[in-house]
KERORO-740475 format. One line per 2 residues: number of its first residue (from 1); their letters; for each residue x, y, z of N, C-alpha, C. Coordinates in steps of 0.05 Angstrom, whole numbers. Last residue first. Example, Ala and Ser with C-alpha at 12.3 -4.5 7.8 and 13.67 -1.06 7.14 Angstrom:
% KERORO-740475
2	sa	257:-45:142:273:-21:143:258:1:157 ~ 264:-114:156:246:-90:156:264:-66:156
This chain:
% KERORO-740475
278	xx	533:457:231:555:450:219:563:462:195 ~ 485:470:234:504:484:247:532:481:248
276	xx	453:429:199:456:475:192:476:477:213 ~ 474:387:219:480:387:191:479:423:182
274	xx	446:395:270:483:391:269:483:395:241 ~ 390:399:254:407:418:265:431:414:257
272	xx	387:347:223:369:369:206:404:394:228 ~ 399:305:266:413:313:237:418:333:232
270	xx	352:320:304:385:335:309:400:324:288 ~ 314:297:270:309:334:275:332:338:285
268	xx	318:259:268:311:259:240:323:297:242 ~ 315:235:318:339:232:310:336:248:276
266	xx	264:250:327:283:266:350:304:259:326 ~ 240:217:290:230:241:293:255:257:303
264	xx	251:164:316:260:167:289:254:198:291 ~ 230:167:369:252:159:370:257:164:332
262	xx	175:164:358:179:195:366:216:192:360 ~ 157:116:332:165:137:305:170:165:316
260	xx	176:79:367:192:79:337:195:108:333 ~ 135:99:408:155:102:414:177:103:387
258	xx	83:84:374:100:113:377:119:119:389 ~ 63:52:336:84:37:357:97:74:355
256	xx	-9:35:351:4:51:337:33:49:350 ~ -65:-5:350:-29:-6:365:-11:7:355
254	xx	-106:0:316:-95:11:335:-77:16:345 ~ -102:-2:247:-85:-16:264:-85:6:288
252	xx	-113:21:198:-129:11:219:-127:-10:228 ~ -80:51:166:-69:20:167:-102:10:182
250	xx	-97:103:177:-94:97:149:-97:57:139 ~ -108:115:227:-133:121:205:-127:103:166
248	xx	-62:109:246:-83:89:260:-108:96:238 ~ -33:151:224:-25:114:217:-42:104:221
246	xx	-58:193:250:-61:186:216:-50:156:199 ~ -37:189:297:-72:186:289:-72:176:263
244	xx	4:198:294:4:171:308:-24:163:292 ~ -2:256:272:21:224:253:11:201:261
242	xx	-2:280:317:-19:273:295:-16:253:277 ~ 41:255:353:11:257:356:-10:257:330
240	xx	81:292:321:84:268:328:57:253:327 ~ 65:347:323:75:339:296:61:308:299
238	xx	68:345:373:45:357:362:38:340:337 ~ 120:349:393:102:323:404:73:325:390
236	xx	146:392:362:149:366:357:124:341:366 ~ 134:441:383:122:425:366:120:408:350
234	xx	130:444:449:138:446:428:121:433:405 ~ 115:470:516:104:445:501:118:450:468
232	xx	130:484:582:140:489:551:136:461:542 ~ 123:510:645:120:488:635:120:500:597
230	xx	162:561:682:140:549:663:138:525:653 ~ 208:570:696:197:552:714:173:546:694
228	xx	245:610:665:225:626:692:210:603:699 ~ 258:586:631:281:605:644:259:607:668
226	xx	215:576:595:227:557:618:245:561:636 ~ 205:619:576:188:615:591:199:589:618
224	xx	246:633:540:244:653:566:221:640:584 ~ 249:591:514:265:590:538:269:609:548
222	xx	203:605:476:211:581:502:226:578:517 ~ 218:644:456:201:650:470:195:617:483
220	xx	250:631:419:265:649:444:244:637:461 ~ 255:548:415:257:582:405:249:598:429
218	xx	300:502:412:281:512:423:278:547:412 ~ 297:499:349:279:486:376:305:489:386
216	xx	276:517:286:285:509:298:287:504:334 ~ 219:468:287:248:471:281:255:497:275
214	xx	178:463:311:192:444:321:217:443:309 ~ 120:505:332:151:508:326:163:478:336
212	xx	82:520:365:71:502:345:103:496:324 ~ 83:524:434:87:538:411:91:512:394
210	xx	48:530:496:48:514:472:54:528:451 ~ 63:549:566:66:558:537:64:533:520
208	xx	32:579:627:49:559:608:45:566:577 ~ 41:646:646:33:623:635:45:604:626
206	xx	47:690:674:48:663:693:48:638:669 ~ 103:731:653:76:733:657:73:699:678
204	xx	159:746:635:146:753:651:116:751:662 ~ 170:723:586:187:711:610:164:721:637
202	xx	126:747:556:119:716:560:139:710:584 ~ 166:790:548:128:793:555:121:758:563
200	xx	204:768:523:206:785:549:183:788:563 ~ 181:743:471:189:737:491:198:739:515
198	xx	161:779:426:149:767:458:157:759:474 ~ 192:771:393:191:798:396:180:797:429
196	xx	180:718:377:202:718:389:209:757:402 ~ 141:705:349:139:698:372:165:713:387
194	xx	172:689:297:147:714:299:145:714:320 ~ 198:646:286:211:672:290:190:697:296
192	xx	157:608:250:179:611:255:187:637:265 ~ 82:643:248:107:620:244:134:621:252
190	xx	47:630:308:52:638:294:78:628:279 ~ 23:604:355:6:590:325:29:612:310
188	xx	19:587:416:31:605:395:26:591:369 ~ -19:600:472:-22:585:452:4:600:420
186	xx	-4:602:544:-9:607:512:-6:591:487 ~ -48:588:607:-42:574:574:-33:607:563
184	xx	-71:623:636:-57:596:643:-43:580:620 ~ -65:693:639:-74:666:635:-58:651:645
182	xx	-58:754:628:-66:749:658:-74:715:648 ~ -51:776:579:-25:752:584:-37:736:613
180	xx	-66:819:561:-81:789:558:-66:765:567 ~ -35:868:548:-61:864:552:-76:839:570
178	xx	1:852:520:12:854:554:-15:851:567 ~ -17:855:470:-11:830:485:-6:830:510
176	xx	-33:895:424:-38:896:449:-38:870:475 ~ -15:862:381:7:893:393:-3:897:421
174	xx	-45:836:358:-27:827:372:-6:838:388 ~ -112:851:372:-90:863:364:-66:844:382
172	xx	-169:804:383:-156:835:392:-122:837:381 ~ -217:775:407:-205:777:382:-193:803:394
170	xx	-254:720:443:-253:740:430:-229:747:416 ~ -307:665:442:-278:675:436:-277:703:426
168	xx	-334:616:461:-337:643:458:-308:649:466 ~ -354:552:421:-340:569:440:-335:601:443
166	xx	-379:525:389:-398:525:413:-370:537:438 ~ -362:507:337:-349:490:363:-353:499:391
164	xx	-373:548:311:-388:519:306:-379:503:327 ~ -343:584:336:-383:592:341:-383:564:327
162	xx	-291:581:319:-306:581:351:-333:586:342 ~ -304:584:263:-292:562:268:-303:565:294
160	xx	-300:639:258:-329:622:253:-323:593:263 ~ -256:652:275:-284:661:297:-302:645:288
158	xx	-225:636:232:-218:624:266:-244:633:275 ~ -235:662:191:-245:642:190:-243:623:231
156	xx	-240:728:209:-266:710:216:-267:685:195 ~ -186:753:210:-193:726:241:-228:713:240
154	xx	-169:797:192:-175:771:177:-175:747:190 ~ -176:841:212:-191:836:195:-192:813:176
152	xx	-130:844:257:-160:832:263:-176:829:241 ~ -67:822:250:-86:843:231:-119:829:245
150	xx	-41:790:282:-21:820:274:-50:834:255 ~ -83:773:335:-81:771:312:-61:797:302
148	xx	-102:731:384:-91:758:384:-73:752:350 ~ -159:701:414:-139:700:398:-129:730:386
146	xx	-169:687:477:-172:703:466:-152:709:448 ~ -220:663:524:-204:648:503:-199:677:481
144	xx	-238:648:589:-237:671:568:-211:657:550 ~ -256:587:624:-241:615:627:-246:636:597
142	xx	-231:521:608:-247:540:618:-234:574:625 ~ -221:452:579:-211:492:581:-236:512:597
140	xx	-227:411:556:-249:419:578:-233:444:592 ~ -213:394:522:-183:387:546:-206:401:568
138	xx	-235:405:479:-235:376:483:-218:364:514 ~ -222:458:473:-253:456:484:-247:419:493
136	xx	-165:453:451:-183:464:474:-206:460:493 ~ -178:438:403:-166:414:434:-169:434:455
134	xx	-210:475:384:-219:448:383:-204:430:408 ~ -155:511:377:-189:528:389:-207:497:399
132	xx	-123:482:357:-121:491:377:-141:508:395 ~ -152:493:306:-149:465:311:-137:468:345
130	xx	-149:540:286:-175:537:293:-173:508:309 ~ -94:549:287:-107:566:315:-134:552:322
128	xx	-85:526:243:-69:513:265:-87:534:298 ~ -103:560:211:-125:534:214:-105:524:235
126	xx	-88:627:242:-96:611:220:-116:580:231 ~ -80:667:276:-109:661:266:-114:650:252
124	xx	-38:676:337:-41:674:303:-81:661:307 ~ -33:655:400:-22:680:380:-27:670:351
122	xx	-90:646:448:-80:640:425:-65:664:398 ~ -93:650:520:-83:663:489:-75:649:474
120	xx	-145:624:570:-123:623:540:-122:645:520 ~ -165:593:624:-154:626:616:-131:623:590
118	xx	-149:562:649:-168:576:659:-165:594:640 ~ -133:492:614:-120:516:623:-153:535:632
116	xx	-119:422:644:-138:451:618:-136:467:637 ~ -50:413:645:-70:421:666:-88:438:642
114	xx	4:386:631:-6:414:622:-29:414:632 ~ 31:339:619:24:351:647:10:375:643
112	xx	49:326:565:63:345:582:60:359:611 ~ 1:300:553:27:282:554:47:304:574
110	xx	-31:334:547:-35:328:565:-11:309:570 ~ -7:369:495:-13:385:516:-17:367:542
108	xx	-9:326:459:17:337:467:13:356:484 ~ -60:311:461:-52:289:466:-24:304:471
106	xx	-73:361:431:-86:355:455:-74:338:473 ~ -49:366:384:-44:377:398:-56:376:429
104	xx	-67:311:354:-43:315:361:-33:344:384 ~ -125:326:354:-108:299:375:-86:309:372
102	xx	-108:363:312:-135:368:343:-130:355:363 ~ -98:345:274:-82:355:287:-102:363:312
100	xx	-132:305:241:-111:303:266:-101:318:281 ~ -183:312:213:-166:331:218:-154:319:243
98	xx	-216:272:143:-201:280:171:-192:307:182 ~ -244:258:99:-225:283:97:-228:283:132
96	xx	-239:198:51:-259:213:71:-240:235:91 ~ -256:197:-25:-236:196:2:-249:208:24
94	xx	-282:140:-66:-273:168:-57:-261:170:-30 ~ -311:92:-61:-298:109:-79:-283:135:-92
92	xx	-296:80:8:-305:71:-21:-295:83:-54 ~ -247:122:23:-273:111:32:-291:102:8
90	xx	-184:125:53:-198:121:24:-230:119:42 ~ -166:187:68:-170:159:73:-187:150:58
88	xx	-128:248:88:-144:232:68:-150:212:69 ~ -120:298:133:-117:276:124:-136:262:112
86	xx	-128:353:152:-100:350:146:-93:316:141 ~ -177:399:138:-169:366:139:-147:368:145
84	xx	-212:456:166:-195:438:147:-186:412:154 ~ -250:463:205:-251:477:181:-228:476:166
82	xx	-271:451:253:-247:471:251:-249:486:229 ~ -329:426:232:-328:443:258:-295:466:251
80	xx	-305:393:198:-319:407:179:-328:434:208 ~ -271:352:228:-262:374:213:-281:396:193
78	xx	-311:337:253:-286:357:281:-274:365:253 ~ -343:302:226:-355:330:232:-343:347:250
76	xx	-306:285:163:-316:286:182:-329:305:209 ~ -328:280:107:-306:295:118:-324:289:147
74	xx	-329:246:33:-344:246:66:-321:265:82 ~ -311:252:-11:-329:244:-5:-351:248:17
72	xx	-271:321:-18:-271:296:-6:-301:286:-8 ~ -264:368:-44:-256:344:-56:-271:322:-52
70	xx	-269:405:3:-286:410:-23:-279:381:-35 ~ -218:389:36:-250:385:50:-270:383:20
68	xx	-180:405:20:-189:370:16:-218:373:24 ~ -182:453:15:-188:448:-5:-192:414:-12
66	xx	-164:464:73:-195:475:69:-205:450:36 ~ -105:444:64:-129:428:82:-162:434:88
64	xx	-70:456:31:-89:437:24:-111:438:35 ~ -23:489:32:-49:500:31:-65:490:24
62	xx	-6:457:91:-20:479:78:-5:477:46 ~ -13:385:82:4:409:92:-16:434:83
60	xx	-44:316:87:-37:344:87:-27:370:91 ~ -28:257:78:-26:269:97:-26:302:81
58	xx	-66:200:58:-49:219:42:-63:239:78 ~ -78:130:33:-89:157:51:-59:172:43
56	xx	-72:85:15:-87:84:40:-90:108:45 ~ -74:54:-57:-70:86:-39:-81:82:-13
54	xx	-84:18:-91:-58:18:-83:-47:40:-59 ~ -140:32:-106:-129:1:-93:-99:5:-78
52	xx	-134:85:-129:-144:80:-101:-144:45:-91 ~ -92:108:-162:-97:81:-170:-107:73:-138
50	xx	-91:178:-172:-79:156:-161:-102:135:-175 ~ -114:224:-200:-92:202:-226:-78:179:-201
48	xx	-146:247:-168:-157:234:-197:-134:219:-210 ~ -108:272:-144:-126:253:-135:-137:234:-148
46	xx	-80:317:-183:-63:287:-166:-81:264:-157 ~ -135:342:-190:-115:321:-208:-96:302:-200
44	xx	-138:369:-137:-158:349:-161:-146:332:-177 ~ -86:394:-135:-104:373:-116:-119:360:-129
42	xx	-71:436:-162:-66:414:-165:-76:395:-151 ~ -90:483:-134:-94:480:-160:-92:447:-178
40	xx	-58:477:-91:-93:478:-84:-102:476:-112 ~ 0:443:-89:-16:465:-97:-52:464:-84
38	xx	55:394:-82:23:407:-91:6:425:-76 ~ 102:358:-81:100:383:-86:71:375:-91
36	xx	102:287:-40:102:313:-68:89:340:-68 ~ 132:231:-10:131:262:-11:118:273:-35
34	xx	110:175:10:127:185:-3:114:216:2 ~ 113:105:40:103:135:41:122:148:36
32	xx	98:35:29:118:59:19:106:84:32 ~ 90:-28:57:83:-1:51:104:18:38
30	xx	103:-74:54:101:-77:30:89:-48:25 ~ 116:-81:109:135:-71:92:129:-84:57
28	xx	94:-73:170:88:-63:139:108:-66:115 ~ 118:-78:219:125:-100:208:110:-94:175
26	xx	120:-32:252:90:-49:250:94:-77:226 ~ 169:-20:244:157:-25:261:140:-41:259
24	xx	162:-6:192:181:-19:197:173:-21:217 ~ 117:39:200:110:30:181:128:-1:186
22	xx	133:79:226:111:68:238:109:38:223 ~ 177:97:196:185:89:223:156:74:234
20	xx	147:127:151:163:100:155:176:86:169 ~ 117:166:186:111:140:173:117:122:168
18	xx	164:198:207:142:188:226:134:168:209 ~ 195:212:156:212:193:174:187:182:190
16	xx	139:236:124:152:216:114:176:189:133 ~ 137:281:163:118:264:163:133:234:143
14	xx	167:331:159:177:308:179:160:279:175 ~ 191:368:108:164:351:131:172:332:141
12	xx	210:403:64:222:401:97:209:379:119 ~ 182:400:24:202:386:27:222:389:50
10	xx	134:424:14:134:398:30:156:391:31 ~ 107:498:9:122:476:3:111:450:30
8	xx	50:459:-4:71:479:-17:75:487:3 ~ 40:379:-6:40:402:3:55:425:-16
6	xx	35:312:29:26:338:2:28:355:13 ~ 58:249:38:43:276:54:49:298:24
4	xx	24:186:24:53:204:18:31:225:40 ~ 22:121:9:15:137:28:35:157:20
2	xx	5:48:-13:21:66:-14:2:88:2 ~ 14:-24:6:2:-5:3:10:21:1
């Protein structure tokens, strides 16, 4: 059977490492996992060209998460609520769209011992922010949730997701971050380096931090929170656990070898950081 990750850009993806490690540990020697550059315009013809008898599923990165829902024959309630799907699996003659990012975030936070927060600040308003809101709901978060965006005019999709999830969410400019840091948890979904300017502010507050960046790691924000004794969760555990859920969906096997996937991913990140550093 075949599977692959699609996106643009996609060359940096750790998914082939994680999924291949799972297949090897599970003894699925006939499985292969590839990587293909694909944008929104190219997704439909790519899917049309696949022999569904050979393909078990696809992992999807940006910018394909909304387009995948439009092309799928079935869409889960969670993917619909979040407004994005990162996984396609075979469903009869078509594809079923799933969102495993939510499980990835929720499991990463739980694994790190971060309790359900009473007050959360989400930095950024993209697709990952919407998945973070759903994860917060699953964890039983209480208190206010505020989305801080660089451009509040572009928060319509995340607030619509909040409405579908039954969450009350406030929106404010990221420039006003000082006013909102009296919270238990800060979730940064910002691109690499974008949260660095707020590291001192995060060091001065009491909140734990979940930063979706996994390379380069640690980020300046993560170092600041760690230095004051706060809990920090990086992007790799999220990436790992969303991949675990994908392997489960694609193979139909419940007992996925998380340890083997974690070890392979950490080894690859170390290899990449050593190569860059050298």
